[in-house]
C-alpha positions as CSV (number, residue, x, y, z in Angstrom):
1,X,-182.8,-123.5,46.9
2,X,-184.6,-125.7,44.3
3,X,-182.8,-127.8,41.6
4,X,-179.2,-126.9,40.9
5,X,-177.2,-127.9,37.8
6,X,-174.1,-125.8,38.7
7,X,-173.2,-126.8,42.3
8,X,-169.7,-125.3,42.0
9,X,-171.0,-121.8,41.2
10,X,-173.8,-122.2,43.9
11,X,-171.1,-122.9,46.5
12,X,-168.9,-120.0,45.3
13,X,-171.6,-117.3,45.2
14,X,-172.8,-118.3,48.7
15,X,-169.2,-118.1,50.1
16,X,-166.8,-115.2,50.6
17,X,-167.0,-113.9,47.0
18,X,-170.8,-113.6,47.1
19,X,-170.6,-111.9,50.4
20,X,-168.1,-109.4,49.1
21,X,-170.5,-108.5,46.3
22,X,-173.4,-108.2,48.7
23,X,-171.4,-106.0,51.0
24,X,-170.1,-103.7,48.3
25,X,-172.8,-103.4,45.6
26,X,-171.9,-99.8,44.9
27,X,-168.4,-100.9,43.9
28,X,-169.5,-103.6,41.4
29,X,-172.5,-101.6,40.1
30,X,-170.1,-98.6,39.6
31,X,-167.9,-100.8,37.4
32,X,-170.8,-102.0,35.2
33,X,-173.6,-99.3,35.4
34,X,-172.2,-97.4,32.4
35,X,-173.4,-100.4,30.3
36,X,-177.0,-100.3,31.6
37,X,-178.1,-97.8,29.0
38,X,-177.2,-100.0,25.9
39,X,-178.4,-103.1,27.7
40,X,-181.8,-101.6,28.5
41,X,-182.1,-100.0,25.0
42,X,-181.6,-103.5,23.6
43,X,-184.1,-105.0,26.0
44,X,-186.8,-102.5,25.0
45,X,-188.9,-103.1,28.2
46,X,-192.4,-101.8,27.9
47,X,-194.7,-100.6,30.7
48,X,-196.7,-103.8,31.0
49,X,-194.0,-106.3,30.4
50,X,-193.2,-109.3,32.6
51,X,-189.4,-109.5,32.9
52,X,-187.0,-112.1,34.1
53,X,-183.5,-110.9,35.3
54,X,-181.1,-113.8,35.2
55,X,-178.1,-113.6,37.6
56,X,-179.6,-110.5,39.1
57,X,-177.1,-110.3,41.9
58,X,-177.8,-107.4,44.3
59,X,-180.7,-106.3,42.1
60,X,-179.7,-103.0,40.4
61,X,-180.8,-104.2,37.0
62,X,-183.9,-105.8,38.4
63,X,-185.0,-102.5,40.0
64,X,-184.3,-100.6,36.8
65,X,-186.4,-103.1,34.9
66,X,-189.2,-102.8,37.5
67,X,-189.4,-99.0,37.1
68,X,-189.6,-99.4,33.3
69,X,-192.2,-102.2,33.5
70,X,-194.3,-100.2,36.0
71,X,-197.5,-101.8,35.0
72,X,-195.9,-105.2,34.8
73,X,-193.6,-107.2,37.0
74,X,-190.0,-108.3,37.3
75,X,-188.5,-111.5,38.8
76,X,-184.8,-111.6,39.7
77,X,-183.1,-115.0,40.0
78,X,-179.7,-115.7,41.4
79,X,-177.7,-118.4,43.1
80,X,-176.4,-116.2,45.8
81,X,-178.4,-115.9,49.1
82,X,-176.3,-112.9,50.4
83,X,-176.7,-111.0,47.2
84,X,-180.5,-111.6,47.1
85,X,-180.8,-110.5,50.7
86,X,-179.3,-107.2,49.7
87,X,-181.5,-107.0,46.6
88,X,-184.7,-107.5,48.7
89,X,-183.6,-104.9,51.2
90,X,-182.9,-102.3,48.5
91,X,-186.2,-103.0,46.8
92,X,-188.0,-102.3,50.1
93,X,-185.9,-99.2,50.8
94,X,-186.5,-97.8,47.3
95,X,-190.2,-98.6,47.4
96,X,-190.3,-100.8,44.4
97,X,-193.2,-103.2,44.8
98,X,-193.6,-104.9,41.4
99,X,-190.5,-107.0,41.8
100,X,-189.7,-110.4,43.4
101,X,-186.5,-112.4,43.9
102,X,-185.9,-116.1,44.0
103,X,-182.8,-118.1,44.7
104,X,-182.2,-120.6,42.0
105,X,-180.1,-121.9,39.1
106,X,-181.7,-120.4,36.0
107,X,-180.5,-123.3,33.9
108,X,-183.0,-125.6,35.6
109,X,-185.2,-123.3,37.7
110,X,-188.9,-124.2,37.3
111,X,-190.2,-121.1,35.4
112,X,-193.7,-121.0,34.1
113,X,-193.9,-121.7,30.4
114,X,-194.2,-118.7,28.0
115,X,-194.5,-116.3,31.0
116,X,-192.0,-113.5,30.2
117,X,-191.9,-110.8,27.6
118,X,-188.2,-110.1,28.2
119,X,-185.3,-112.2,29.6
120,X,-182.6,-109.9,30.7
121,X,-179.1,-110.4,32.1
122,X,-176.1,-108.2,32.9
123,X,-173.6,-111.0,32.6
124,X,-175.1,-113.7,34.8
125,X,-175.6,-116.0,31.7
126,X,-171.8,-116.5,31.5
127,X,-171.7,-119.1,34.2
128,X,-174.0,-121.9,33.0
129,X,-172.6,-125.4,33.0
130,X,-174.4,-126.3,29.8
131,X,-175.1,-123.0,27.9
132,X,-177.2,-124.6,25.2
133,X,-179.4,-126.4,27.7
134,X,-179.7,-123.3,29.8
135,X,-180.7,-121.0,27.0
136,X,-183.2,-123.6,25.7
137,X,-184.7,-123.6,29.2
138,X,-184.9,-119.8,29.2
139,X,-186.3,-119.8,25.7
140,X,-189.2,-121.9,27.0
141,X,-190.0,-119.2,29.6
142,X,-190.4,-116.5,26.9
143,X,-193.6,-115.7,25.3
144,X,-193.8,-116.0,21.5
145,X,-192.5,-112.6,20.2
146,X,-190.5,-112.1,23.4
147,X,-187.0,-110.8,23.6
148,X,-183.7,-112.0,25.0
149,X,-181.1,-109.3,25.9
150,X,-177.9,-109.8,27.8
151,X,-174.5,-108.3,28.3
152,X,-171.3,-110.3,28.2
153,X,-167.6,-109.5,28.4
154,X,-165.6,-108.6,25.4
155,X,-161.9,-109.7,25.6
156,X,-159.4,-106.9,25.9
157,X,-155.9,-108.2,26.2
158,X,-152.6,-106.7,27.6
159,X,-152.8,-103.6,25.4
160,X,-156.3,-102.6,26.6
161,X,-156.7,-99.8,29.1
162,X,-157.5,-102.3,31.8
163,X,-154.6,-104.5,30.8
164,X,-152.2,-101.5,31.1
165,X,-153.7,-100.4,34.4
166,X,-153.3,-103.8,36.0
167,X,-150.1,-105.0,34.2
168,X,-148.2,-105.4,37.5
169,X,-150.9,-107.8,38.8
170,X,-151.2,-109.9,35.6
171,X,-148.3,-112.4,36.3
172,X,-150.0,-113.4,39.6
173,X,-153.5,-114.0,38.1
174,X,-152.8,-117.6,37.2
175,X,-156.2,-119.2,37.8
176,X,-159.9,-118.2,38.2
177,X,-161.3,-117.7,41.6
178,X,-164.2,-120.0,42.4
179,X,-166.9,-117.5,41.5
180,X,-165.1,-116.4,38.3
181,X,-165.0,-119.9,36.8
182,X,-167.0,-119.9,33.6
183,X,-166.6,-116.2,32.8
184,X,-164.9,-117.0,29.5
185,X,-167.7,-119.2,28.1
186,X,-169.3,-116.5,25.9
187,X,-166.4,-114.3,24.8
188,X,-166.5,-115.0,21.1
189,X,-169.4,-113.7,18.9
190,X,-169.4,-116.9,16.8
191,X,-169.6,-119.0,20.0
192,X,-172.5,-116.8,21.2
193,X,-174.4,-117.3,17.9
194,X,-173.8,-121.0,17.9
195,X,-175.0,-121.4,21.5
196,X,-178.2,-119.4,20.9
197,X,-179.1,-120.9,17.6
198,X,-178.4,-124.3,19.1
199,X,-180.9,-123.4,21.8
200,X,-183.5,-122.5,19.2
201,X,-183.2,-118.7,19.2
202,X,-183.4,-116.7,16.0
203,X,-182.3,-113.2,14.9
204,X,-179.2,-113.3,17.1
205,X,-177.4,-110.0,17.1
206,X,-174.0,-109.4,18.8
207,X,-173.0,-105.7,19.0
208,X,-170.0,-104.2,20.8
209,X,-170.6,-101.4,23.4
210,X,-167.9,-99.2,24.9
211,X,-168.0,-97.2,28.1
212,X,-165.9,-96.0,31.0
213,X,-166.0,-98.3,34.0
214,X,-165.7,-96.6,37.4
215,X,-163.3,-98.4,39.8
216,X,-163.0,-95.8,42.7
217,X,-162.9,-92.2,43.8
218,X,-159.1,-92.0,43.1
219,X,-156.2,-94.3,42.3
220,X,-155.7,-95.4,45.9
221,X,-159.4,-96.2,46.3
222,X,-159.5,-98.0,43.0
223,X,-156.5,-100.1,44.0
224,X,-158.2,-101.1,47.3
225,X,-161.2,-102.3,45.2
226,X,-159.1,-104.2,42.7
227,X,-157.2,-106.0,45.5
228,X,-160.4,-106.8,47.4
229,X,-162.0,-108.5,44.4
230,X,-162.3,-112.3,44.4
231,X,-159.8,-113.1,41.6
232,X,-157.1,-110.9,43.1
233,X,-157.5,-112.1,46.6
234,X,-157.7,-115.7,45.5
235,X,-154.4,-115.6,43.5
236,X,-152.5,-113.5,46.1
237,X,-153.6,-115.7,49.0
238,X,-150.1,-117.3,49.3
239,X,-148.0,-114.4,48.2
240,X,-146.0,-112.7,50.9
241,X,-147.2,-109.3,52.2
242,X,-144.2,-107.4,51.0
243,X,-144.7,-108.5,47.4
244,X,-148.4,-107.8,47.6
245,X,-147.7,-104.3,48.9
246,X,-145.2,-103.6,46.1
247,X,-147.6,-104.9,43.4
248,X,-150.4,-102.8,44.8
249,X,-148.3,-99.7,44.7
250,X,-147.4,-100.3,41.1
251,X,-151.1,-100.8,40.2
252,X,-152.1,-97.7,42.1
253,X,-149.5,-95.7,40.2
254,X,-150.7,-97.1,36.9
255,X,-154.3,-96.2,37.8
256,X,-153.3,-92.6,38.2
257,X,-153.5,-92.0,34.4
258,X,-157.3,-92.8,34.6
259,X,-158.2,-90.4,37.4
260,X,-160.9,-87.9,36.4
261,X,-163.1,-85.5,38.3
262,X,-165.7,-88.3,38.4
263,X,-163.2,-90.9,39.8
264,X,-161.0,-93.6,38.2
265,X,-162.6,-94.5,34.9
266,X,-161.1,-97.1,32.7
267,X,-162.5,-97.7,29.2
268,X,-164.1,-101.1,28.9
269,X,-165.9,-103.1,26.2
270,X,-168.8,-105.6,26.3
271,X,-171.0,-107.5,23.9
272,X,-174.7,-106.6,23.9
273,X,-176.6,-109.6,22.6
274,X,-180.3,-109.8,21.5
275,X,-182.3,-112.7,20.1
276,X,-185.9,-113.8,19.6
277,X,-187.4,-117.2,20.8
278,X,-189.0,-118.2,17.5
279,X,-191.4,-121.1,17.9
280,X,-191.4,-121.8,21.7
281,X,-192.3,-124.9,23.6
282,X,-193.2,-124.3,27.3
283,X,-190.5,-125.2,29.9
284,X,-190.9,-128.5,31.7
């Protein structure tokens, strides 16, 4: 891997949490893919575009972008070697040839200046150590007239559907797991606007989007997924097995209210953010 600004995240995403994402992409994609439509509508990718996918993970959004930019190309960048290995394998299996993947920290990765028509991210931009510096760097990689489009979490709270479904687990989630650190950096719309304008972007728009997030085939399957996720495993690592089993049963029962013919679907909310680079200086 080349230069790294965020060593903590690089270590985390190449450790057990990154491997879990790489081994279960259908789980994590199932949770987020309902938001792909508003994200890609905002990105407005054209057939000949060159696209950069920041924090591409196992590559679902990279491959979607590549199919839209069928006369162009897409580069996916991520810190996680296990997730990129899965992304490359899936690209070959699906016969998508106009795509490449590089391991790197997008805050400092040596992108060519004014290379991309679109910078896209389904949440990966949450983890930068210095968001203003990172977005300034990404702005330099965009062509004049290019577009930034990303998805970020929208805070819910205990009364949200997800909060109700996981209420029994909440008292145990006292700290962020290693890979989840930084997820709260861009929750507030005013904060998002401040960061992007500080990085030189113009025309910043922050719009809410709502969709049902799929967590499993049924309540039991969804509970397995939730208790296998990094934040849950990390916070329950020292809790006795009997207590873990009891809490899991309570969460499974609460998930029952969200069972549908299409699996356990919990209403979720995100921000869809777009911006323009304005006058751009090439990245260094």
